[in-house]
C-alpha positions as CSV (number, residue, x, y, z in Angstrom):
1,X,-18.3,-4.8,12.2
2,X,-17.6,-5.1,8.7
3,X,-15.7,-2.9,5.5
4,X,-18.1,-2.1,2.5
5,X,-21.2,-0.5,3.6
6,X,-22.3,1.8,3.0
7,X,-20.2,2.2,-0.1
8,X,-20.4,5.4,-2.2
9,X,-18.4,5.3,-5.7
10,X,-17.9,9.0,-7.6
11,X,-16.9,8.8,-11.3
12,X,-14.7,11.5,-10.7
13,X,-13.5,13.4,-7.8
14,X,-10.5,15.2,-6.2
15,X,-9.3,12.3,-3.6
16,X,-11.4,9.7,-2.2
17,X,-9.5,10.1,1.5
18,X,-10.8,13.6,1.2
19,X,-14.7,12.6,0.4
20,X,-13.7,9.8,2.9
21,X,-12.8,12.0,6.0
22,X,-15.6,14.6,5.3
23,X,-18.2,11.3,5.8
24,X,-16.5,10.6,8.8
25,X,-16.6,14.2,10.3
26,X,-20.3,14.0,9.3
27,X,-20.9,10.5,11.4
28,X,-20.8,8.3,9.0
29,X,-20.3,4.5,10.4
30,X,-17.7,2.1,10.0
31,X,-17.1,0.2,7.4
32,X,-18.2,3.0,5.2
33,X,-16.0,2.6,1.4
34,X,-15.5,5.2,-0.9
35,X,-14.1,4.6,-4.2
36,X,-13.9,6.4,-7.5
37,X,-13.0,6.0,-11.1
38,X,-10.7,8.4,-11.2
39,X,-9.3,10.9,-9.1
40,X,-8.0,15.1,-9.6
41,X,-5.9,15.4,-6.9
42,X,-5.1,11.6,-5.7
43,X,-2.2,11.4,-2.6
44,X,0.3,9.4,-1.2
45,X,2.0,10.1,1.9
46,X,3.8,13.2,2.8
47,X,1.5,15.0,0.7
48,X,2.9,13.5,-2.2
49,X,0.6,13.2,-5.6
50,X,-0.8,10.1,-6.7
51,X,-2.0,10.0,-10.5
52,X,-4.0,7.2,-11.8
53,X,-5.2,6.9,-15.8
54,X,-9.6,7.2,-15.7
55,X,-11.1,4.2,-15.5
56,X,-8.0,2.1,-14.7
57,X,-7.9,2.4,-11.2
58,X,-9.0,1.0,-7.3
59,X,-8.9,4.1,-5.8
60,X,-10.2,3.1,-2.4
61,X,-10.8,4.7,0.8
62,X,-12.5,3.5,4.4
63,X,-13.8,4.7,7.6
64,X,-12.5,2.7,10.5
65,X,-14.3,3.8,14.0
66,X,-14.2,3.4,16.8
67,X,-10.2,4.4,16.7
68,X,-8.9,3.4,20.1
69,X,-5.4,1.6,21.3
70,X,-6.0,-1.8,19.3
71,X,-5.7,0.0,16.5
72,X,-1.8,1.2,17.4
73,X,-0.2,-1.4,14.7
74,X,-3.0,0.1,12.3
75,X,-0.1,1.2,9.8
76,X,1.0,-2.4,10.1
77,X,-2.3,-4.4,9.5
78,X,-3.7,-2.7,6.9
79,X,-0.5,-3.1,4.0
80,X,-0.7,-7.0,5.0
81,X,-4.5,-6.9,3.9
82,X,-3.4,-5.2,0.8
83,X,-1.2,-8.1,0.0
84,X,-3.3,-10.7,1.2
85,X,-6.1,-9.3,-0.8
86,X,-3.9,-9.1,-4.2
87,X,-2.8,-12.8,-3.6
88,X,-6.4,-13.5,-4.1
89,X,-6.5,-11.8,-7.2
90,X,-3.9,-13.1,-8.6
91,X,-2.8,-16.3,-7.0
92,X,0.6,-18.0,-7.4
93,X,2.2,-14.2,-6.6
94,X,3.8,-13.6,-3.6
95,X,3.7,-10.0,-1.7
96,X,6.3,-8.1,0.6
97,X,5.9,-4.7,2.1
98,X,8.6,-1.9,1.8
99,X,8.5,0.0,5.0
100,X,6.9,1.7,5.9
101,X,3.5,1.5,3.5
102,X,4.3,0.3,-0.3
103,X,3.5,-3.5,-1.5
104,X,6.3,-5.0,-3.8
105,X,6.0,-7.9,-6.1
106,X,9.8,-9.0,-7.5
107,X,11.0,-5.5,-5.9
108,X,8.6,-3.4,-7.8
109,X,5.5,-1.3,-6.9
110,X,2.2,-2.8,-6.6
111,X,0.2,-0.5,-4.1
112,X,0.5,2.0,-1.1
113,X,-1.1,3.0,1.9
114,X,-2.4,6.1,3.5
115,X,-3.4,6.3,6.6
116,X,-5.0,9.7,8.4
117,X,-6.4,9.6,11.5
118,X,-8.3,11.9,14.4
119,X,-7.8,10.2,17.8
120,X,-9.6,13.0,19.1
121,X,-12.9,12.4,17.2
122,X,-12.3,8.6,17.2
123,X,-12.1,7.9,13.5
124,X,-9.4,7.1,11.0
125,X,-9.6,6.8,7.1
126,X,-8.0,3.7,5.6
127,X,-6.4,4.7,1.9
128,X,-5.4,1.8,-0.4
129,X,-4.3,1.9,-4.0
130,X,-3.7,-1.1,-5.8
131,X,-2.1,-1.3,-9.4
132,X,-4.6,-3.8,-11.4
133,X,-4.4,-2.6,-15.3
134,X,-1.7,0.0,-15.8
135,X,0.7,-1.1,-18.8
136,X,3.9,-0.3,-18.3
137,X,3.6,2.6,-21.0
138,X,1.0,3.9,-18.6
139,X,2.9,4.5,-16.1
140,X,5.2,8.4,-15.9
141,X,8.7,7.7,-17.3
142,X,10.3,7.6,-14.1
143,X,8.0,5.4,-12.3
144,X,8.5,2.5,-15.8
145,X,11.0,0.3,-14.0
146,X,10.3,0.7,-10.3
147,X,6.3,0.1,-10.7
148,X,4.3,-3.1,-11.6
149,X,0.5,-3.5,-11.9
150,X,-1.3,-7.4,-12.1
151,X,-2.1,-6.7,-15.8
152,X,2.1,-6.2,-16.1
153,X,2.4,-9.7,-13.9
154,X,0.5,-11.6,-17.1
155,X,2.4,-8.8,-19.9
156,X,5.9,-8.7,-18.9
157,X,5.5,-12.6,-17.2
158,X,5.4,-13.3,-13.6
159,X,9.1,-13.4,-11.9
160,X,10.9,-11.0,-14.0
161,X,12.6,-8.5,-12.0
162,X,13.0,-4.8,-12.8
163,X,16.2,-3.3,-13.5
164,X,18.2,-1.6,-10.4
165,X,15.9,-3.9,-8.2
166,X,15.9,-7.5,-6.6
167,X,14.0,-9.2,-4.2
168,X,17.3,-10.9,-3.0
169,X,19.9,-9.1,-3.8
170,X,21.4,-7.0,-1.2
171,X,20.7,-3.8,-3.1
172,X,20.6,-0.2,-1.5
173,X,17.6,1.7,-0.5
174,X,18.1,5.2,0.1
175,X,15.7,7.0,2.6
176,X,14.9,10.4,1.5
177,X,12.3,12.7,-0.9
178,X,10.2,9.7,-2.8
179,X,9.0,10.2,-6.7
180,X,5.4,10.6,-6.5
181,X,3.6,7.1,-5.8
182,X,2.9,5.2,-8.9
183,X,-1.1,4.9,-10.1
184,X,-3.5,2.2,-9.4
185,X,-5.8,0.4,-11.6
186,X,-8.5,-2.0,-12.1
187,X,-8.2,-5.1,-15.2
188,X,-10.5,-4.7,-17.4
189,X,-8.9,-7.0,-20.3
190,X,-8.1,-10.4,-20.7
191,X,-5.3,-11.9,-19.2
192,X,-2.6,-14.2,-20.2
193,X,-4.1,-17.0,-18.7
194,X,-7.8,-16.1,-20.9
195,X,-10.0,-16.1,-17.9
196,X,-11.9,-12.7,-17.0
197,X,-9.8,-9.8,-15.4
198,X,-10.4,-8.4,-11.9
199,X,-12.8,-5.8,-12.2
200,X,-12.1,-2.4,-9.4
201,X,-15.6,-4.2,-7.6
202,X,-14.0,-7.6,-7.5
203,X,-10.6,-6.1,-5.9
204,X,-12.6,-3.7,-3.0
205,X,-14.2,-6.9,-2.1
206,X,-11.4,-8.9,-1.6
207,X,-10.0,-5.8,0.5
208,X,-13.1,-5.5,2.5
209,X,-12.9,-9.2,3.6
210,X,-8.7,-8.4,4.4
211,X,-9.4,-5.5,6.2
212,X,-12.1,-7.5,8.2
213,X,-9.8,-9.7,9.0
214,X,-6.7,-8.0,10.1
215,X,-7.7,-4.9,11.7
216,X,-9.4,-6.8,14.1
217,X,-6.7,-9.2,14.4
218,X,-4.2,-9.2,17.4
219,X,-0.7,-7.4,18.6
220,X,1.3,-10.4,18.1
221,X,-0.6,-11.9,15.0
222,X,0.1,-8.4,13.0
223,X,3.4,-8.1,14.2
224,X,4.5,-11.8,13.2
225,X,2.6,-11.3,9.6
226,X,4.0,-8.0,8.7
227,X,7.8,-9.1,9.4
228,X,7.3,-12.4,7.0
229,X,6.8,-9.9,4.3
230,X,9.4,-7.7,5.3
231,X,11.2,-6.7,1.9
232,X,13.8,-4.3,3.4
233,X,15.7,-6.9,6.1
234,X,18.9,-7.3,5.3
235,X,19.1,-4.5,2.6
236,X,21.3,-1.5,3.5
237,X,19.6,1.3,3.7
238,X,20.2,5.5,4.1
239,X,18.9,8.5,5.2
240,X,19.7,12.2,5.4
241,X,21.3,11.4,9.3
242,X,23.2,8.2,7.9
243,X,23.3,5.1,6.3
244,X,22.9,1.0,7.8
245,X,21.6,-1.9,7.4
246,X,17.8,-2.4,7.9
247,X,17.1,-5.0,10.4
248,X,13.0,-5.2,11.0
249,X,10.6,-3.4,12.8
250,X,10.4,-3.2,16.7
251,X,7.0,-4.0,18.3
252,X,5.7,-0.3,17.6
253,X,7.0,-0.6,13.4
254,X,9.8,1.2,14.1
255,X,12.3,0.5,11.3
256,X,15.7,-0.7,13.1
257,X,18.7,-0.1,11.6
258,X,22.1,-1.4,12.1
259,X,24.7,0.7,11.9
260,X,28.8,1.1,11.8
261,X,30.1,-0.1,14.8
262,X,26.8,-2.7,15.5
263,X,24.7,0.0,17.3
264,X,21.1,0.2,16.2
265,X,18.7,3.1,15.7
266,X,14.7,3.5,14.7
267,X,13.3,5.4,12.3
268,X,9.9,6.3,12.4
269,X,7.6,6.5,9.5
270,X,7.0,10.0,10.3
271,X,10.9,11.0,9.9
272,X,11.9,10.0,6.5
273,X,10.6,9.4,3.4
274,X,11.4,6.4,1.9
275,X,12.6,6.0,-1.9
276,X,14.5,2.7,-4.0
């Protein structure tokens, strides 16, 4: 049961997740993948808008079925798969996961995940946006210091950390209303290393392979892999009802936070919005 066939590609569509949901409703088999060169109504979590310049995005959605208890940790398995795909495309980088669904490099957002499930019908749609070639000035102004693409790593230099964000610093992360997720992109240029850059087709193929592995991975393996990439652990976080220090995730994927006095609270992904 692998991802990538059949593969439907649109030059222009409103949302790859919307197209994939339609296909799932019509009985599309497990592994069906939808991609697009451009979206007019792309979405992130909590109904936020997702935009990308024309022809500069890997916009990807895949149908998973049957959906059952093996997939309870799907929201953890998919980000791990995206991290590994990005690292295969650009050897030498190290990705982290900002709970619950953002992929970071050096404190900047490289990718996002949106999973929409219909358990009663036994299927889910996995949506992924992975930034491949958007230059800094092509991001919306409010995202230029917090978003990055694989092309940006070449253009700006690996290891550079944007102002206001640090992988190792204590930082403060606020859990509240987040700005619109950054766009995604493909590398249609020659990188600083002088080799042919990654295309959306290559990126989709890499992601298909890693999803094949991680969607079928066991619970313990998935939790361990996610925890190794946890970007928030040890950092101060705040949300509408309080603040504390992030203390990893529990076995169901909830974010654990140690609050004043030493007690711990658990936050569900559907209960809060995360932003830097």
